[in-house]
mmCIF file of the protein (N, C-alpha, C, O) and its ligand, coordinates in Angstrom:
data_MODEL
# 
_entry.id   MODEL 
# 
loop_
_entity.id 
_entity.type 
_entity.pdbx_number_of_molecules 
1 polymer     1 
2 non-polymer 1 
# 
_entity_poly.entity_id                      1 
_entity_poly.type                           'polypeptide(L)' 
_entity_poly.nstd_linkage                   no 
_entity_poly.nstd_monomer                   no 
_entity_poly.pdbx_seq_one_letter_code       MTQDCPVCGADITNNGLMMNELVPCPECGSDLEVIELTPLKLDKAPEEKEDWGE 
_entity_poly.pdbx_seq_one_letter_code_can   MTQDCPVCGADITNNGLMMNELVPCPECGSDLEVIELTPLKLDKAPEEKEDWGE 
_entity_poly.pdbx_strand_id                 A 
# 
loop_
_entity_poly_seq.entity_id 
_entity_poly_seq.num 
_entity_poly_seq.mon_id 
_entity_poly_seq.hetero 
1 1  MET n 
1 2  THR n 
1 3  GLN n 
1 4  ASP n 
1 5  CYS n 
1 6  PRO n 
1 7  VAL n 
1 8  CYS n 
1 9  GLY n 
1 10 ALA n 
1 11 ASP n 
1 12 ILE n 
1 13 THR n 
1 14 ASN n 
1 15 ASN n 
1 16 GLY n 
1 17 LEU n 
1 18 MET n 
1 19 MET n 
1 20 ASN n 
1 21 GLU n 
1 22 LEU n 
1 23 VAL n 
1 24 PRO n 
1 25 CYS n 
1 26 PRO n 
1 27 GLU n 
1 28 CYS n 
1 29 GLY n 
1 30 SER n 
1 31 ASP n 
1 32 LEU n 
1 33 GLU n 
1 34 VAL n 
1 35 ILE n 
1 36 GLU n 
1 37 LEU n 
1 38 THR n 
1 39 PRO n 
1 40 LEU n 
1 41 LYS n 
1 42 LEU n 
1 43 ASP n 
1 44 LYS n 
1 45 ALA n 
1 46 PRO n 
1 47 GLU n 
1 48 GLU n 
1 49 LYS n 
1 50 GLU n 
1 51 ASP n 
1 52 TRP n 
1 53 GLY n 
1 54 GLU n 
# 
loop_
_struct_asym.id 
_struct_asym.entity_id 
A 1 
B 2 
# 
loop_
_chem_comp.id 
_chem_comp.type 
_chem_comp.mon_nstd_flag 
ALA 'L-peptide linking' y 
ASN 'L-peptide linking' y 
ASP 'L-peptide linking' y 
CYS 'L-peptide linking' y 
GLN 'L-peptide linking' y 
GLU 'L-peptide linking' y 
GLY 'peptide linking'   y 
ILE 'L-peptide linking' y 
LEU 'L-peptide linking' y 
LYS 'L-peptide linking' y 
MET 'L-peptide linking' y 
PRO 'L-peptide linking' y 
SER 'L-peptide linking' y 
THR 'L-peptide linking' y 
TRP 'L-peptide linking' y 
VAL 'L-peptide linking' y 
ZN  non-polymer         . 
# 
_pdbx_entity_nonpoly.entity_id   2 
_pdbx_entity_nonpoly.name        ? 
_pdbx_entity_nonpoly.comp_id     ZN 
# 
_pdbx_nonpoly_scheme.asym_id         B 
_pdbx_nonpoly_scheme.entity_id       2 
_pdbx_nonpoly_scheme.mon_id          ZN 
_pdbx_nonpoly_scheme.ndb_seq_num     1 
_pdbx_nonpoly_scheme.pdb_seq_num     101 
_pdbx_nonpoly_scheme.auth_seq_num    101 
_pdbx_nonpoly_scheme.pdb_mon_id      ZN 
_pdbx_nonpoly_scheme.auth_mon_id     ZN 
_pdbx_nonpoly_scheme.pdb_strand_id   A 
_pdbx_nonpoly_scheme.pdb_ins_code    . 
# 
loop_
_atom_site.group_PDB 
_atom_site.id 
_atom_site.type_symbol 
_atom_site.label_atom_id 
_atom_site.label_alt_id 
_atom_site.label_comp_id 
_atom_site.label_asym_id 
_atom_site.label_entity_id 
_atom_site.label_seq_id 
_atom_site.pdbx_PDB_ins_code 
_atom_site.Cartn_x 
_atom_site.Cartn_y 
_atom_site.Cartn_z 
_atom_site.occupancy 
_atom_site.B_iso_or_equiv 
_atom_site.pdbx_formal_charge 
_atom_site.auth_seq_id 
_atom_site.auth_comp_id 
_atom_site.auth_asym_id 
_atom_site.auth_atom_id 
_atom_site.pdbx_PDB_model_num 
ATOM   1   N  N  . MET A 1 1  ? -7.935  18.833 -21.244 1.00 0.00 ? 1   MET A N  1 
ATOM   2   C  CA . MET A 1 1  ? -7.861  19.140 -19.682 1.00 0.00 ? 1   MET A CA 1 
ATOM   3   C  C  . MET A 1 1  ? -6.622  18.375 -19.115 1.00 0.00 ? 1   MET A C  1 
ATOM   4   O  O  . MET A 1 1  ? -6.543  17.149 -19.191 1.00 0.00 ? 1   MET A O  1 
ATOM   5   N  N  . THR A 1 2  ? -5.696  19.127 -18.564 1.00 0.00 ? 2   THR A N  1 
ATOM   6   C  CA . THR A 1 2  ? -4.521  18.441 -17.773 1.00 0.00 ? 2   THR A CA 1 
ATOM   7   C  C  . THR A 1 2  ? -4.437  18.821 -16.392 1.00 0.00 ? 2   THR A C  1 
ATOM   8   O  O  . THR A 1 2  ? -4.919  19.852 -15.921 1.00 0.00 ? 2   THR A O  1 
ATOM   9   N  N  . GLN A 1 3  ? -3.740  17.853 -15.706 1.00 0.00 ? 3   GLN A N  1 
ATOM   10  C  CA . GLN A 1 3  ? -3.662  18.180 -14.356 1.00 0.00 ? 3   GLN A CA 1 
ATOM   11  C  C  . GLN A 1 3  ? -2.266  17.705 -14.108 1.00 0.00 ? 3   GLN A C  1 
ATOM   12  O  O  . GLN A 1 3  ? -1.811  16.795 -14.801 1.00 0.00 ? 3   GLN A O  1 
ATOM   13  N  N  . ASP A 1 4  ? -1.448  18.353 -13.015 1.00 0.00 ? 4   ASP A N  1 
ATOM   14  C  CA . ASP A 1 4  ? -0.290  18.144 -12.690 1.00 0.00 ? 4   ASP A CA 1 
ATOM   15  C  C  . ASP A 1 4  ? -0.114  16.905 -11.754 1.00 0.00 ? 4   ASP A C  1 
ATOM   16  O  O  . ASP A 1 4  ? -0.862  16.741 -10.791 1.00 0.00 ? 4   ASP A O  1 
ATOM   17  N  N  . CYS A 1 5  ? 0.750   16.163 -12.018 1.00 0.00 ? 5   CYS A N  1 
ATOM   18  C  CA . CYS A 1 5  ? 1.438   15.036 -11.251 1.00 0.00 ? 5   CYS A CA 1 
ATOM   19  C  C  . CYS A 1 5  ? 1.688   15.702 -9.906  1.00 0.00 ? 5   CYS A C  1 
ATOM   20  O  O  . CYS A 1 5  ? 2.502   16.619 -9.807  1.00 0.00 ? 5   CYS A O  1 
ATOM   21  N  N  . PRO A 1 6  ? 0.901   15.184 -8.739  1.00 0.00 ? 6   PRO A N  1 
ATOM   22  C  CA . PRO A 1 6  ? 1.494   15.912 -7.352  1.00 0.00 ? 6   PRO A CA 1 
ATOM   23  C  C  . PRO A 1 6  ? 2.804   15.236 -7.033  1.00 0.00 ? 6   PRO A C  1 
ATOM   24  O  O  . PRO A 1 6  ? 3.372   15.682 -6.037  1.00 0.00 ? 6   PRO A O  1 
ATOM   25  N  N  . VAL A 1 7  ? 3.365   14.309 -7.639  1.00 0.00 ? 7   VAL A N  1 
ATOM   26  C  CA . VAL A 1 7  ? 4.632   13.887 -7.363  1.00 0.00 ? 7   VAL A CA 1 
ATOM   27  C  C  . VAL A 1 7  ? 5.835   14.583 -8.065  1.00 0.00 ? 7   VAL A C  1 
ATOM   28  O  O  . VAL A 1 7  ? 6.845   14.879 -7.427  1.00 0.00 ? 7   VAL A O  1 
ATOM   29  N  N  . CYS A 1 8  ? 5.705   14.827 -9.341  1.00 0.00 ? 8   CYS A N  1 
ATOM   30  C  CA . CYS A 1 8  ? 6.798   15.238 -10.302 1.00 0.00 ? 8   CYS A CA 1 
ATOM   31  C  C  . CYS A 1 8  ? 6.359   16.452 -10.823 1.00 0.00 ? 8   CYS A C  1 
ATOM   32  O  O  . CYS A 1 8  ? 7.271   17.180 -11.215 1.00 0.00 ? 8   CYS A O  1 
ATOM   33  N  N  . GLY A 1 9  ? 5.047   16.947 -10.958 1.00 0.00 ? 9   GLY A N  1 
ATOM   34  C  CA . GLY A 1 9  ? 4.543   17.865 -11.727 1.00 0.00 ? 9   GLY A CA 1 
ATOM   35  C  C  . GLY A 1 9  ? 4.441   17.879 -13.111 1.00 0.00 ? 9   GLY A C  1 
ATOM   36  O  O  . GLY A 1 9  ? 4.270   18.908 -13.766 1.00 0.00 ? 9   GLY A O  1 
ATOM   37  N  N  . ALA A 1 10 ? 4.568   16.482 -13.689 1.00 0.00 ? 10  ALA A N  1 
ATOM   38  C  CA . ALA A 1 10 ? 4.297   16.226 -15.188 1.00 0.00 ? 10  ALA A CA 1 
ATOM   39  C  C  . ALA A 1 10 ? 2.706   16.490 -15.437 1.00 0.00 ? 10  ALA A C  1 
ATOM   40  O  O  . ALA A 1 10 ? 1.802   16.315 -14.620 1.00 0.00 ? 10  ALA A O  1 
ATOM   41  N  N  . ASP A 1 11 ? 2.618   16.880 -16.560 1.00 0.00 ? 11  ASP A N  1 
ATOM   42  C  CA . ASP A 1 11 ? 1.167   16.963 -16.984 1.00 0.00 ? 11  ASP A CA 1 
ATOM   43  C  C  . ASP A 1 11 ? 0.509   15.627 -17.149 1.00 0.00 ? 11  ASP A C  1 
ATOM   44  O  O  . ASP A 1 11 ? 1.011   14.654 -17.711 1.00 0.00 ? 11  ASP A O  1 
ATOM   45  N  N  . ILE A 1 12 ? -0.489  15.684 -16.680 1.00 0.00 ? 12  ILE A N  1 
ATOM   46  C  CA . ILE A 1 12 ? -1.327  14.349 -16.860 1.00 0.00 ? 12  ILE A CA 1 
ATOM   47  C  C  . ILE A 1 12 ? -2.617  14.808 -17.606 1.00 0.00 ? 12  ILE A C  1 
ATOM   48  O  O  . ILE A 1 12 ? -3.347  15.711 -17.197 1.00 0.00 ? 12  ILE A O  1 
ATOM   49  N  N  . THR A 1 13 ? -2.831  14.041 -18.820 1.00 0.00 ? 13  THR A N  1 
ATOM   50  C  CA . THR A 1 13 ? -3.985  14.499 -19.663 1.00 0.00 ? 13  THR A CA 1 
ATOM   51  C  C  . THR A 1 13 ? -5.236  13.832 -19.294 1.00 0.00 ? 13  THR A C  1 
ATOM   52  O  O  . THR A 1 13 ? -5.041  12.652 -19.005 1.00 0.00 ? 13  THR A O  1 
ATOM   53  N  N  . ASN A 1 14 ? -6.380  14.180 -19.216 1.00 0.00 ? 14  ASN A N  1 
ATOM   54  C  CA . ASN A 1 14 ? -7.602  13.579 -18.778 1.00 0.00 ? 14  ASN A CA 1 
ATOM   55  C  C  . ASN A 1 14 ? -8.157  12.758 -19.977 1.00 0.00 ? 14  ASN A C  1 
ATOM   56  O  O  . ASN A 1 14 ? -8.912  13.340 -20.757 1.00 0.00 ? 14  ASN A O  1 
ATOM   57  N  N  . ASN A 1 15 ? -7.846  11.460 -20.184 1.00 0.00 ? 15  ASN A N  1 
ATOM   58  C  CA . ASN A 1 15 ? -8.640  10.786 -21.483 1.00 0.00 ? 15  ASN A CA 1 
ATOM   59  C  C  . ASN A 1 15 ? -9.883  10.163 -21.029 1.00 0.00 ? 15  ASN A C  1 
ATOM   60  O  O  . ASN A 1 15 ? -10.006 8.950  -21.198 1.00 0.00 ? 15  ASN A O  1 
ATOM   61  N  N  . GLY A 1 16 ? -10.743 10.778 -20.522 1.00 0.00 ? 16  GLY A N  1 
ATOM   62  C  CA . GLY A 1 16 ? -11.982 10.093 -20.005 1.00 0.00 ? 16  GLY A CA 1 
ATOM   63  C  C  . GLY A 1 16 ? -11.685 9.452  -18.791 1.00 0.00 ? 16  GLY A C  1 
ATOM   64  O  O  . GLY A 1 16 ? -12.003 8.266  -18.696 1.00 0.00 ? 16  GLY A O  1 
ATOM   65  N  N  . LEU A 1 17 ? -11.113 10.034 -17.802 1.00 0.00 ? 17  LEU A N  1 
ATOM   66  C  CA . LEU A 1 17 ? -10.910 9.427  -16.522 1.00 0.00 ? 17  LEU A CA 1 
ATOM   67  C  C  . LEU A 1 17 ? -12.043 9.387  -15.934 1.00 0.00 ? 17  LEU A C  1 
ATOM   68  O  O  . LEU A 1 17 ? -12.978 10.118 -16.260 1.00 0.00 ? 17  LEU A O  1 
ATOM   69  N  N  . MET A 1 18 ? -12.102 8.406  -14.862 1.00 0.00 ? 18  MET A N  1 
ATOM   70  C  CA . MET A 1 18 ? -13.344 8.224  -13.928 1.00 0.00 ? 18  MET A CA 1 
ATOM   71  C  C  . MET A 1 18 ? -12.913 8.273  -12.595 1.00 0.00 ? 18  MET A C  1 
ATOM   72  O  O  . MET A 1 18 ? -11.798 7.946  -12.190 1.00 0.00 ? 18  MET A O  1 
ATOM   73  N  N  . MET A 1 19 ? -13.995 8.761  -11.835 1.00 0.00 ? 19  MET A N  1 
ATOM   74  C  CA . MET A 1 19 ? -13.735 8.922  -10.212 1.00 0.00 ? 19  MET A CA 1 
ATOM   75  C  C  . MET A 1 19 ? -12.998 7.810  -9.647  1.00 0.00 ? 19  MET A C  1 
ATOM   76  O  O  . MET A 1 19 ? -13.277 6.682  -10.052 1.00 0.00 ? 19  MET A O  1 
ATOM   77  N  N  . ASN A 1 20 ? -11.957 7.987  -8.636  1.00 0.00 ? 20  ASN A N  1 
ATOM   78  C  CA . ASN A 1 20 ? -11.305 6.876  -8.084  1.00 0.00 ? 20  ASN A CA 1 
ATOM   79  C  C  . ASN A 1 20 ? -10.425 6.020  -9.065  1.00 0.00 ? 20  ASN A C  1 
ATOM   80  O  O  . ASN A 1 20 ? -9.823  5.024  -8.663  1.00 0.00 ? 20  ASN A O  1 
ATOM   81  N  N  . GLU A 1 21 ? -10.377 6.437  -10.331 1.00 0.00 ? 21  GLU A N  1 
ATOM   82  C  CA . GLU A 1 21 ? -9.546  5.819  -11.160 1.00 0.00 ? 21  GLU A CA 1 
ATOM   83  C  C  . GLU A 1 21 ? -8.072  5.853  -10.914 1.00 0.00 ? 21  GLU A C  1 
ATOM   84  O  O  . GLU A 1 21 ? -7.576  6.941  -10.621 1.00 0.00 ? 21  GLU A O  1 
ATOM   85  N  N  . LEU A 1 22 ? -7.390  4.903  -10.988 1.00 0.00 ? 22  LEU A N  1 
ATOM   86  C  CA . LEU A 1 22 ? -5.877  4.790  -10.870 1.00 0.00 ? 22  LEU A CA 1 
ATOM   87  C  C  . LEU A 1 22 ? -5.100  5.189  -11.983 1.00 0.00 ? 22  LEU A C  1 
ATOM   88  O  O  . LEU A 1 22 ? -5.408  4.659  -13.050 1.00 0.00 ? 22  LEU A O  1 
ATOM   89  N  N  . VAL A 1 23 ? -4.200  5.970  -11.986 1.00 0.00 ? 23  VAL A N  1 
ATOM   90  C  CA . VAL A 1 23 ? -3.472  6.628  -13.435 1.00 0.00 ? 23  VAL A CA 1 
ATOM   91  C  C  . VAL A 1 23 ? -2.101  6.551  -13.121 1.00 0.00 ? 23  VAL A C  1 
ATOM   92  O  O  . VAL A 1 23 ? -1.646  7.302  -12.259 1.00 0.00 ? 23  VAL A O  1 
ATOM   93  N  N  . PRO A 1 24 ? -1.363  5.715  -13.726 1.00 0.00 ? 24  PRO A N  1 
ATOM   94  C  CA . PRO A 1 24 ? 0.182   5.746  -13.692 1.00 0.00 ? 24  PRO A CA 1 
ATOM   95  C  C  . PRO A 1 24 ? 0.728   7.119  -14.049 1.00 0.00 ? 24  PRO A C  1 
ATOM   96  O  O  . PRO A 1 24 ? 0.218   7.445  -15.120 1.00 0.00 ? 24  PRO A O  1 
ATOM   97  N  N  . CYS A 1 25 ? 1.454   7.946  -13.653 1.00 0.00 ? 25  CYS A N  1 
ATOM   98  C  CA . CYS A 1 25 ? 2.101   9.002  -14.111 1.00 0.00 ? 25  CYS A CA 1 
ATOM   99  C  C  . CYS A 1 25 ? 3.121   8.359  -15.105 1.00 0.00 ? 25  CYS A C  1 
ATOM   100 O  O  . CYS A 1 25 ? 3.874   7.408  -14.893 1.00 0.00 ? 25  CYS A O  1 
ATOM   101 N  N  . PRO A 1 26 ? 2.951   9.191  -16.372 1.00 0.00 ? 26  PRO A N  1 
ATOM   102 C  CA . PRO A 1 26 ? 3.963   8.783  -17.350 1.00 0.00 ? 26  PRO A CA 1 
ATOM   103 C  C  . PRO A 1 26 ? 5.407   9.157  -17.218 1.00 0.00 ? 26  PRO A C  1 
ATOM   104 O  O  . PRO A 1 26 ? 6.329   8.617  -17.828 1.00 0.00 ? 26  PRO A O  1 
ATOM   105 N  N  . GLU A 1 27 ? 5.526   10.334 -16.185 1.00 0.00 ? 27  GLU A N  1 
ATOM   106 C  CA . GLU A 1 27 ? 6.922   10.730 -16.024 1.00 0.00 ? 27  GLU A CA 1 
ATOM   107 C  C  . GLU A 1 27 ? 7.645   9.852  -14.978 1.00 0.00 ? 27  GLU A C  1 
ATOM   108 O  O  . GLU A 1 27 ? 8.673   9.274  -15.330 1.00 0.00 ? 27  GLU A O  1 
ATOM   109 N  N  . CYS A 1 28 ? 7.161   9.704  -13.661 1.00 0.00 ? 28  CYS A N  1 
ATOM   110 C  CA . CYS A 1 28 ? 7.546   9.204  -12.602 1.00 0.00 ? 28  CYS A CA 1 
ATOM   111 C  C  . CYS A 1 28 ? 7.059   8.004  -12.360 1.00 0.00 ? 28  CYS A C  1 
ATOM   112 O  O  . CYS A 1 28 ? 7.658   7.342  -11.512 1.00 0.00 ? 28  CYS A O  1 
ATOM   113 N  N  . GLY A 1 29 ? 5.928   7.436  -12.988 1.00 0.00 ? 29  GLY A N  1 
ATOM   114 C  CA . GLY A 1 29 ? 5.390   5.990  -12.648 1.00 0.00 ? 29  GLY A CA 1 
ATOM   115 C  C  . GLY A 1 29 ? 4.685   6.079  -11.339 1.00 0.00 ? 29  GLY A C  1 
ATOM   116 O  O  . GLY A 1 29 ? 4.153   5.030  -10.977 1.00 0.00 ? 29  GLY A O  1 
ATOM   117 N  N  . SER A 1 30 ? 4.572   7.085  -10.571 1.00 0.00 ? 30  SER A N  1 
ATOM   118 C  CA . SER A 1 30 ? 3.609   6.963  -9.355  1.00 0.00 ? 30  SER A CA 1 
ATOM   119 C  C  . SER A 1 30 ? 2.136   6.705  -9.912  1.00 0.00 ? 30  SER A C  1 
ATOM   120 O  O  . SER A 1 30 ? 1.673   7.179  -10.950 1.00 0.00 ? 30  SER A O  1 
ATOM   121 N  N  . ASP A 1 31 ? 1.482   5.842  -8.994  1.00 0.00 ? 31  ASP A N  1 
ATOM   122 C  CA . ASP A 1 31 ? 0.210   5.682  -9.042  1.00 0.00 ? 31  ASP A CA 1 
ATOM   123 C  C  . ASP A 1 31 ? -0.604  6.791  -8.630  1.00 0.00 ? 31  ASP A C  1 
ATOM   124 O  O  . ASP A 1 31 ? -0.464  7.104  -7.447  1.00 0.00 ? 31  ASP A O  1 
ATOM   125 N  N  . LEU A 1 32 ? -1.412  7.461  -9.302  1.00 0.00 ? 32  LEU A N  1 
ATOM   126 C  CA . LEU A 1 32 ? -2.223  8.409  -8.987  1.00 0.00 ? 32  LEU A CA 1 
ATOM   127 C  C  . LEU A 1 32 ? -3.729  8.167  -9.120  1.00 0.00 ? 32  LEU A C  1 
ATOM   128 O  O  . LEU A 1 32 ? -4.230  7.640  -10.113 1.00 0.00 ? 32  LEU A O  1 
ATOM   129 N  N  . GLU A 1 33 ? -4.421  8.590  -8.046  1.00 0.00 ? 33  GLU A N  1 
ATOM   130 C  CA . GLU A 1 33 ? -5.981  8.407  -7.875  1.00 0.00 ? 33  GLU A CA 1 
ATOM   131 C  C  . GLU A 1 33 ? -6.632  9.601  -8.365  1.00 0.00 ? 33  GLU A C  1 
ATOM   132 O  O  . GLU A 1 33 ? -6.166  10.694 -8.042  1.00 0.00 ? 33  GLU A O  1 
ATOM   133 N  N  . VAL A 1 34 ? -7.718  9.522  -9.152  1.00 0.00 ? 34  VAL A N  1 
ATOM   134 C  CA . VAL A 1 34 ? -8.582  10.552 -9.397  1.00 0.00 ? 34  VAL A CA 1 
ATOM   135 C  C  . VAL A 1 34 ? -9.477  10.979 -8.228  1.00 0.00 ? 34  VAL A C  1 
ATOM   136 O  O  . VAL A 1 34 ? -10.455 10.261 -8.023  1.00 0.00 ? 34  VAL A O  1 
ATOM   137 N  N  . ILE A 1 35 ? -9.301  11.978 -7.477  1.00 0.00 ? 35  ILE A N  1 
ATOM   138 C  CA . ILE A 1 35 ? -9.960  12.323 -6.227  1.00 0.00 ? 35  ILE A CA 1 
ATOM   139 C  C  . ILE A 1 35 ? -11.071 13.291 -6.577  1.00 0.00 ? 35  ILE A C  1 
ATOM   140 O  O  . ILE A 1 35 ? -12.031 13.368 -5.811  1.00 0.00 ? 35  ILE A O  1 
ATOM   141 N  N  . GLU A 1 36 ? -11.022 14.033 -7.668  1.00 0.00 ? 36  GLU A N  1 
ATOM   142 C  CA . GLU A 1 36 ? -12.051 14.876 -8.152  1.00 0.00 ? 36  GLU A CA 1 
ATOM   143 C  C  . GLU A 1 36 ? -11.927 14.891 -9.720  1.00 0.00 ? 36  GLU A C  1 
ATOM   144 O  O  . GLU A 1 36 ? -10.914 14.663 -10.381 1.00 0.00 ? 36  GLU A O  1 
ATOM   145 N  N  . LEU A 1 37 ? -13.240 15.224 -10.183 1.00 0.00 ? 37  LEU A N  1 
ATOM   146 C  CA . LEU A 1 37 ? -13.459 15.261 -11.765 1.00 0.00 ? 37  LEU A CA 1 
ATOM   147 C  C  . LEU A 1 37 ? -13.411 16.505 -12.259 1.00 0.00 ? 37  LEU A C  1 
ATOM   148 O  O  . LEU A 1 37 ? -12.844 16.861 -13.292 1.00 0.00 ? 37  LEU A O  1 
ATOM   149 N  N  . THR A 1 38 ? -14.162 17.315 -11.323 1.00 0.00 ? 38  THR A N  1 
ATOM   150 C  CA . THR A 1 38 ? -14.358 18.688 -12.195 1.00 0.00 ? 38  THR A CA 1 
ATOM   151 C  C  . THR A 1 38 ? -14.119 19.689 -10.965 1.00 0.00 ? 38  THR A C  1 
ATOM   152 O  O  . THR A 1 38 ? -15.057 19.794 -10.175 1.00 0.00 ? 38  THR A O  1 
ATOM   153 N  N  . PRO A 1 39 ? -13.068 20.365 -10.748 1.00 0.00 ? 39  PRO A N  1 
ATOM   154 C  CA . PRO A 1 39 ? -12.087 20.294 -11.841 1.00 0.00 ? 39  PRO A CA 1 
ATOM   155 C  C  . PRO A 1 39 ? -11.374 18.917 -11.309 1.00 0.00 ? 39  PRO A C  1 
ATOM   156 O  O  . PRO A 1 39 ? -11.632 18.375 -10.234 1.00 0.00 ? 39  PRO A O  1 
ATOM   157 N  N  . LEU A 1 40 ? -10.448 18.473 -12.256 1.00 0.00 ? 40  LEU A N  1 
ATOM   158 C  CA . LEU A 1 40 ? -9.646  17.183 -12.166 1.00 0.00 ? 40  LEU A CA 1 
ATOM   159 C  C  . LEU A 1 40 ? -8.855  17.523 -11.156 1.00 0.00 ? 40  LEU A C  1 
ATOM   160 O  O  . LEU A 1 40 ? -8.399  18.662 -11.050 1.00 0.00 ? 40  LEU A O  1 
ATOM   161 N  N  . LYS A 1 41 ? -8.603  16.521 -10.270 1.00 0.00 ? 41  LYS A N  1 
ATOM   162 C  CA . LYS A 1 41 ? -7.853  16.438 -9.199  1.00 0.00 ? 41  LYS A CA 1 
ATOM   163 C  C  . LYS A 1 41 ? -7.114  15.033 -8.914  1.00 0.00 ? 41  LYS A C  1 
ATOM   164 O  O  . LYS A 1 41 ? -7.709  13.977 -8.702  1.00 0.00 ? 41  LYS A O  1 
ATOM   165 N  N  . LEU A 1 42 ? -5.898  15.178 -8.942  1.00 0.00 ? 42  LEU A N  1 
ATOM   166 C  CA . LEU A 1 42 ? -5.209  13.701 -8.492  1.00 0.00 ? 42  LEU A CA 1 
ATOM   167 C  C  . LEU A 1 42 ? -4.397  13.644 -7.279  1.00 0.00 ? 42  LEU A C  1 
ATOM   168 O  O  . LEU A 1 42 ? -3.734  14.641 -6.995  1.00 0.00 ? 42  LEU A O  1 
ATOM   169 N  N  . ASP A 1 43 ? -4.354  12.553 -6.481  1.00 0.00 ? 43  ASP A N  1 
ATOM   170 C  CA . ASP A 1 43 ? -3.666  12.425 -5.397  1.00 0.00 ? 43  ASP A CA 1 
ATOM   171 C  C  . ASP A 1 43 ? -2.767  11.302 -5.678  1.00 0.00 ? 43  ASP A C  1 
ATOM   172 O  O  . ASP A 1 43 ? -2.986  10.517 -6.600  1.00 0.00 ? 43  ASP A O  1 
ATOM   173 N  N  . LYS A 1 44 ? -1.662  11.209 -4.818  1.00 0.00 ? 44  LYS A N  1 
ATOM   174 C  CA . LYS A 1 44 ? -0.957  10.045 -4.814  1.00 0.00 ? 44  LYS A CA 1 
ATOM   175 C  C  . LYS A 1 44 ? -1.836  8.729  -4.280  1.00 0.00 ? 44  LYS A C  1 
ATOM   176 O  O  . LYS A 1 44 ? -2.615  8.734  -3.327  1.00 0.00 ? 44  LYS A O  1 
ATOM   177 N  N  . ALA A 1 45 ? -1.564  7.804  -4.990  1.00 0.00 ? 45  ALA A N  1 
ATOM   178 C  CA . ALA A 1 45 ? -2.539  6.516  -4.467  1.00 0.00 ? 45  ALA A CA 1 
ATOM   179 C  C  . ALA A 1 45 ? -1.772  6.017  -3.153  1.00 0.00 ? 45  ALA A C  1 
ATOM   180 O  O  . ALA A 1 45 ? -0.568  6.211  -2.982  1.00 0.00 ? 45  ALA A O  1 
ATOM   181 N  N  . PRO A 1 46 ? -2.503  5.431  -2.354  1.00 0.00 ? 46  PRO A N  1 
ATOM   182 C  CA . PRO A 1 46 ? -1.772  4.929  -1.091  1.00 0.00 ? 46  PRO A CA 1 
ATOM   183 C  C  . PRO A 1 46 ? -1.047  3.757  -1.624  1.00 0.00 ? 46  PRO A C  1 
ATOM   184 O  O  . PRO A 1 46 ? -1.509  3.011  -2.488  1.00 0.00 ? 46  PRO A O  1 
ATOM   185 N  N  . GLU A 1 47 ? 0.123   3.629  -1.062  1.00 0.00 ? 47  GLU A N  1 
ATOM   186 C  CA . GLU A 1 47 ? 1.345   2.550  -1.361  1.00 0.00 ? 47  GLU A CA 1 
ATOM   187 C  C  . GLU A 1 47 ? 0.905   1.397  -0.277  1.00 0.00 ? 47  GLU A C  1 
ATOM   188 O  O  . GLU A 1 47 ? 1.743   1.026  0.545   1.00 0.00 ? 47  GLU A O  1 
ATOM   189 N  N  . GLU A 1 48 ? -0.257  0.901  -0.279  1.00 0.00 ? 48  GLU A N  1 
ATOM   190 C  CA . GLU A 1 48 ? -0.303  -0.048 0.637   1.00 0.00 ? 48  GLU A CA 1 
ATOM   191 C  C  . GLU A 1 48 ? -0.539  -1.645 -0.206  1.00 0.00 ? 48  GLU A C  1 
ATOM   192 O  O  . GLU A 1 48 ? -0.711  -1.719 -1.423  1.00 0.00 ? 48  GLU A O  1 
ATOM   193 N  N  . LYS A 1 49 ? -0.507  -2.640 0.563   1.00 0.00 ? 49  LYS A N  1 
ATOM   194 C  CA . LYS A 1 49 ? -0.643  -3.942 -0.275  1.00 0.00 ? 49  LYS A CA 1 
ATOM   195 C  C  . LYS A 1 49 ? -1.990  -3.722 -1.389  1.00 0.00 ? 49  LYS A C  1 
ATOM   196 O  O  . LYS A 1 49 ? -2.866  -2.858 -1.356  1.00 0.00 ? 49  LYS A O  1 
ATOM   197 N  N  . GLU A 1 50 ? -1.809  -4.716 -2.251  1.00 0.00 ? 50  GLU A N  1 
ATOM   198 C  CA . GLU A 1 50 ? -2.686  -4.787 -3.143  1.00 0.00 ? 50  GLU A CA 1 
ATOM   199 C  C  . GLU A 1 50 ? -4.017  -5.499 -2.823  1.00 0.00 ? 50  GLU A C  1 
ATOM   200 O  O  . GLU A 1 50 ? -4.500  -6.401 -3.506  1.00 0.00 ? 50  GLU A O  1 
ATOM   201 N  N  . ASP A 1 51 ? -4.483  -5.044 -1.836  1.00 0.00 ? 51  ASP A N  1 
ATOM   202 C  CA . ASP A 1 51 ? -5.780  -5.906 -1.443  1.00 0.00 ? 51  ASP A CA 1 
ATOM   203 C  C  . ASP A 1 51 ? -6.900  -5.046 -1.626  1.00 0.00 ? 51  ASP A C  1 
ATOM   204 O  O  . ASP A 1 51 ? -7.554  -4.717 -0.636  1.00 0.00 ? 51  ASP A O  1 
ATOM   205 N  N  . TRP A 1 52 ? -7.248  -4.587 -2.905  1.00 0.00 ? 52  TRP A N  1 
ATOM   206 C  CA . TRP A 1 52 ? -8.317  -3.717 -3.273  1.00 0.00 ? 52  TRP A CA 1 
ATOM   207 C  C  . TRP A 1 52 ? -9.594  -4.348 -3.182  1.00 0.00 ? 52  TRP A C  1 
ATOM   208 O  O  . TRP A 1 52 ? -10.593 -3.638 -3.298  1.00 0.00 ? 52  TRP A O  1 
ATOM   209 N  N  . GLY A 1 53 ? -9.715  -5.606 -2.987  1.00 0.00 ? 53  GLY A N  1 
ATOM   210 C  CA . GLY A 1 53 ? -10.968 -6.216 -2.846  1.00 0.00 ? 53  GLY A CA 1 
ATOM   211 C  C  . GLY A 1 53 ? -11.659 -5.936 -1.537  1.00 0.00 ? 53  GLY A C  1 
ATOM   212 O  O  . GLY A 1 53 ? -12.832 -6.272 -1.371  1.00 0.00 ? 53  GLY A O  1 
ATOM   213 N  N  . GLU A 1 54 ? -11.027 -5.388 -0.697  1.00 0.00 ? 54  GLU A N  1 
ATOM   214 C  CA . GLU A 1 54 ? -11.497 -5.059 0.677   1.00 0.00 ? 54  GLU A CA 1 
ATOM   215 C  C  . GLU A 1 54 ? -12.727 -4.210 0.713   1.00 0.00 ? 54  GLU A C  1 
ATOM   216 O  O  . GLU A 1 54 ? -13.213 -3.871 1.792   1.00 0.00 ? 54  GLU A O  1 
HETATM 217 ZN ZN . ZN  B 2 .  ? 4.678   12.081 -11.845 1.00 0.00 2 101 ZN  A ZN 1 
# 
């Protein structure tokens, strides 16, 4: 199962991705977040500071 990168349109392969997992696009390097698993849906991760612990 693949999903298009919302930024550059490259195919991202679902290698056992998990909900809310961050996946770097192999083409454009954008951080993508898994927002839905079935069907797989990716969105651009917010480019904020790296304060994920909040
Ligand atoms: Zn991309």
